[in-house]
C-alpha atoms as one frame of an Amber mdcrd trajectory, in Angstrom:
protein
   0.000   0.000   0.000   1.090   3.612  -0.491   0.820   6.068   2.385   1.448
   9.828   2.470   3.866  10.608   5.332   5.635  13.682   6.658   8.679  12.697
   4.559   6.689  11.976   1.384   4.702   9.134  -0.089   6.156   5.680   0.499
   5.154   2.088  -0.155   4.602  -0.356   2.700   4.285  -4.112   3.014   1.663
  -5.467   5.392   1.401  -8.891   6.970  -0.680 -10.718   9.536   1.473 -12.306
  12.217   0.207 -14.877  14.735  -0.227 -13.314  18.150   0.624  -9.846  16.832
  -2.058  -9.068  14.282  -1.508  -6.915  11.237   1.840  -5.105  10.917   3.532
  -2.900   8.341   7.060  -2.256   7.160   8.319   0.382   4.729   9.720  -0.831
   1.401  13.506  -0.648   1.735  13.917   1.075  -1.665  11.574   3.871  -0.606
  13.255   4.288   2.788  16.677   4.491   1.110  15.479   6.959  -1.520  13.821
   9.257   1.015  16.826   9.066   3.358  19.176  10.043   0.522  16.910  12.927
  -0.525  16.820  14.218   3.041  20.435  13.471   4.012  19.506  11.267   6.935
  20.285   7.687   7.998  18.022   5.066   6.421  17.120   3.665   9.852  15.905
   7.087  11.000  13.881   7.647   7.822  12.350   4.163   8.084  11.314   4.725
  11.705   9.638   8.053  10.854   7.932   6.601   7.783   6.621   3.595   9.709
   5.411   5.703  12.636   3.591   8.098  10.266   2.035   5.206   8.340   0.964
   3.549  11.579  -0.844   6.706  12.688  -2.501   7.052   9.266  -3.621   3.428
   8.937  -3.940   2.115  12.490  -1.596  -0.769  11.601   1.346  -1.231  13.960
   4.899  -1.077  12.593   6.842  -4.329  12.637   9.917  -3.737  14.761  12.910
  -6.025  15.038  12.961  -7.741  18.398  16.187  -7.209  20.339  18.501 -10.189
  20.351  19.251 -12.088  23.555  22.636 -10.359  23.632  20.931  -6.943  23.693
  18.426  -7.802  26.398  20.530  -9.991  28.663  24.214  -9.069  28.462  26.709
 -11.400  30.109  28.873 -10.187  32.991
């Protein structure tokens, strides 16, 4: 689907995940293009695009879950 965001129109994939419901993720080509146009990191552009699309559609963004190393560091 295409969604108008604060950074411009971008395409998003949607999926239904068990236990999570419907989620969306920005197309990587669109995130890269918009990031380059705006001179910002792709990860930052993607987060803004997904948050804007979530507000517009009511579909939650699909976020990467932190790895075990990130959530439970060893001593």
